[in-house]
C-alpha positions as CSV (number, residue, x, y, z in Angstrom):
1,M,89.2,115.4,106.7
2,I,87.8,112.0,106.4
3,T,84.1,112.1,105.6
4,R,83.7,108.3,105.4
5,T,85.5,105.6,107.1
6,F,86.2,102.0,105.6
7,G,84.1,100.7,108.5
8,S,80.8,102.3,107.1
9,F,80.7,100.4,103.9
10,A,78.7,97.3,102.8
11,F,80.0,95.0,100.0
12,D,77.0,96.2,97.7
13,E,77.8,99.8,98.1
14,V,81.3,99.3,97.4
15,E,80.3,97.5,94.2
16,E,77.9,100.2,93.0
17,M,80.3,103.1,93.8
18,F,83.3,101.8,92.4
19,N,81.9,99.7,89.6
20,I,83.3,96.3,90.6
21,Q,81.6,93.1,90.0
22,E,81.8,90.0,91.9
23,V,82.4,86.7,89.7
24,K,82.5,83.1,90.7
25,Q,86.2,82.7,90.1
26,L,89.2,84.1,89.0
27,P,92.5,82.3,87.9
28,L,94.6,84.2,90.5
29,L,92.3,83.1,93.3
30,S,92.2,79.5,92.0
31,E,95.9,79.5,91.9
32,W,96.2,81.1,95.4
33,L,93.7,78.3,96.9
34,S,95.3,75.6,95.3
35,A,98.6,76.0,97.5
36,S,99.8,72.7,98.8
37,P,100.5,72.3,102.5
38,V,104.1,71.0,102.8
39,A,104.8,68.4,105.7
40,N,107.0,69.6,108.4
41,D,106.5,67.9,111.8
42,K,107.5,70.9,113.7
43,I,105.1,73.3,112.1
44,D,102.4,70.8,111.8
45,F,102.8,70.3,115.7
46,I,102.5,73.9,116.2
47,L,99.6,74.5,113.7
48,D,97.6,71.7,115.7
49,K,98.0,73.5,119.0
50,F,96.8,76.7,117.3
51,S,93.8,75.0,115.9
52,A,93.0,73.2,119.2
53,H,93.4,76.6,121.2
54,L,91.2,78.3,118.5
55,L,88.3,75.6,119.0
56,Q,88.3,76.2,122.7
57,K,88.4,80.1,122.4
58,A,86.9,81.1,119.2
59,H,83.4,81.9,120.6
60,I,84.6,84.0,123.6
61,W,88.0,85.8,122.2
62,Q,87.3,89.4,121.5
63,E,88.9,90.7,118.2
64,D,92.1,92.0,119.9
65,E,92.5,88.5,121.6
66,L,91.8,86.8,118.4
67,K,94.4,88.7,116.7
68,M,97.2,88.6,119.4
69,F,96.6,85.0,120.2
70,F,96.1,83.2,116.8
71,I,96.1,85.5,113.7
72,G,99.3,87.3,114.4
73,P,101.2,84.3,115.5
74,L,100.0,82.3,112.4
75,I,101.0,85.1,110.0
76,E,104.4,85.6,111.4
77,M,105.1,81.9,111.1
78,A,104.1,82.0,107.6
79,E,107.0,84.2,106.7
80,I,105.3,86.3,104.1
81,G,107.7,89.3,104.1
82,T,111.0,89.7,102.2
83,E,113.7,92.5,102.0
84,V,111.3,94.2,99.6
85,F,108.1,93.9,101.1
86,Q,106.9,93.4,104.4
87,A,104.0,93.5,107.0
88,F,102.4,96.6,108.4
89,T,99.4,96.7,111.0
90,Q,96.8,99.4,111.8
91,R,98.3,101.8,109.2
92,F,96.1,104.5,108.0
93,F,95.5,105.5,104.3
94,S,92.7,107.3,102.4
95,I,91.6,108.0,98.8
96,K,89.4,110.8,97.4
97,F,86.3,109.8,95.7
98,Q,83.9,112.3,94.2
99,N,83.4,114.8,97.0
100,E,84.3,112.4,100.0
101,E,87.7,111.7,101.5
102,I,87.4,107.8,102.4
103,G,89.9,106.3,104.6
104,G,90.7,104.2,107.7
105,K,93.2,101.8,109.2
106,V,93.7,98.3,107.6
107,D,94.3,95.7,110.2
108,F,97.1,93.9,108.2
109,M,98.9,94.4,105.0
110,I,101.8,93.4,103.1
111,A,103.3,96.3,100.9
112,K,106.6,97.7,99.7
113,G,108.5,100.0,102.2
114,R,110.5,99.8,105.3
115,K,109.0,102.3,107.8
116,N,105.8,103.2,106.0
117,P,103.8,101.0,103.2
118,K,104.3,102.5,99.9
119,Q,102.4,99.9,97.4
120,P,100.1,97.4,99.1
121,Y,99.8,93.9,97.7
122,F,97.6,92.1,100.4
123,C,95.1,93.2,102.9
124,I,93.7,91.4,105.7
125,H,91.1,93.6,107.0
126,E,88.4,92.9,109.7
127,Y,89.2,90.3,112.3
128,K,85.6,89.7,113.6
129,Q,84.7,88.0,116.9
130,E,82.6,84.9,116.1
131,A,79.7,86.1,118.5
132,N,79.2,89.4,116.9
133,T,79.1,89.4,113.0
134,S,76.7,92.3,112.7
135,D,79.0,94.4,110.4
136,D,79.7,93.8,106.7
137,A,83.2,92.2,106.9
138,L,83.3,91.7,103.3
139,G,82.4,95.2,102.4
140,Q,85.1,96.7,104.8
141,L,87.6,94.5,103.2
142,L,86.6,95.5,99.7
143,I,86.9,99.1,100.3
144,A,90.4,98.8,101.6
145,M,91.4,96.6,98.6
146,V,89.7,99.3,96.4
147,A,91.5,101.9,98.0
148,A,94.8,99.9,97.9
149,Q,94.3,99.4,94.2
150,S,93.8,103.1,93.5
151,L,96.8,104.0,95.4
152,N,99.2,101.8,93.7
153,E,100.9,103.2,90.4
154,I,101.3,99.7,89.0
155,K,97.8,98.2,88.8
156,H,98.4,94.6,89.9
157,P,96.0,92.4,91.4
158,I,95.3,92.8,95.1
159,L,95.1,89.8,97.6
160,G,93.0,90.2,100.6
161,A,91.2,88.1,103.5
162,Y,88.9,88.6,106.2
163,V,88.5,86.5,109.4
164,I,85.5,86.0,111.5
165,G,86.3,84.1,114.5
166,R,87.4,80.7,113.2
167,Y,86.5,81.3,109.5
168,W,88.8,82.7,106.9
169,F,87.7,83.8,103.7
170,F,90.1,84.9,100.8
171,V,89.5,87.5,98.1
172,T,91.3,88.4,94.9
173,L,90.4,91.9,93.2
174,E,91.7,92.3,89.7
175,D,90.9,95.2,87.7
176,N,87.1,95.9,88.4
177,K,86.4,92.1,89.0
178,Y,86.6,90.3,92.6
179,A,86.2,86.7,93.7
180,K,86.1,85.3,97.1
181,S,86.8,81.6,98.5
182,I,84.4,79.6,100.6
183,S,85.1,79.4,104.4
184,Y,88.1,77.6,105.9
185,D,87.9,76.9,109.5
186,A,91.0,77.4,111.2
187,S,89.8,75.3,114.2
188,S,89.8,72.2,112.0
189,N,92.2,70.3,109.5
190,D,91.6,73.5,107.1
191,I,94.5,75.3,109.3
192,F,97.0,73.5,107.2
193,Q,95.5,75.0,103.9
194,I,94.9,78.4,105.2
195,F,98.7,78.2,106.4
196,A,99.7,77.1,102.7
197,I,97.6,79.8,101.3
198,L,99.5,82.5,103.4
199,Q,102.8,81.0,102.4
200,K,101.8,81.1,98.6
201,S,101.2,84.8,99.0
202,K,104.9,85.4,99.0
203,E,105.2,83.8,95.6
204,I,102.3,85.7,94.1
205,I,103.5,89.0,95.3
206,T,107.0,88.5,94.0
207,R,105.8,88.3,90.6
208,Y,104.4,91.8,90.7
209,I,107.6,93.7,92.2
C-alpha cells in the first residue's frame, strides 16, 4: 500500500531523505544543454507554429491541455524512441524507503521495454499550468528520478525535465548529485533549443544501453 505519493514531496525533503545534493553544474547536463539545433525548414515551420500557439494559450491551458496540444506533439516530433527504448505515459512505479512505500504515476518517461517500462532513462514529470504553480514541480520530478534510479539495475545517470506553462527546466541526476538548467521559454525562439535538447536525449540514452 502506498503511504506517500510523489506529489507530496518538496525538493529539500527529497535532498534530505535520499542524501542527494544540488550542484551548479554536471558534465552531462552541460553536454545535454549544448545540443545544436539542426536547420530543417519543415520542422522549423512547425516549431514556429507551436511556439506562437503556446504564446496565446500558456496562461489559460490546464495541465491536460498543455500536455495534449503542445508537449505531446513536440516530444513525438523529436523521435526520441528506438526499438530498444520508447516512450511511456502515466505509468506507475514505487519504491520502499524505511517504513514507507513511495510511489506515483510519472507523466512521461523513456525506458526499456515494449509493453511496460523496465529501466527508466528520462522522466518528464509535472506539467504545471502556468497560472497555478503552488506545488513544488522540482521536488516531484526529483522523487520520480530518485525512484527511477533506485529501480535500475545499472546505476546510469537519469535525465529529467519539468514544465511550468511555457517554461522548461532540464535536470540530470548522477549518483547523489543533481543539477538543473535555467528556464527555456518555449513560446520564444528557445523552442528550437528545447527541441534540440529533446533530440539529444536519444544519443545520451543510447550510450547507457
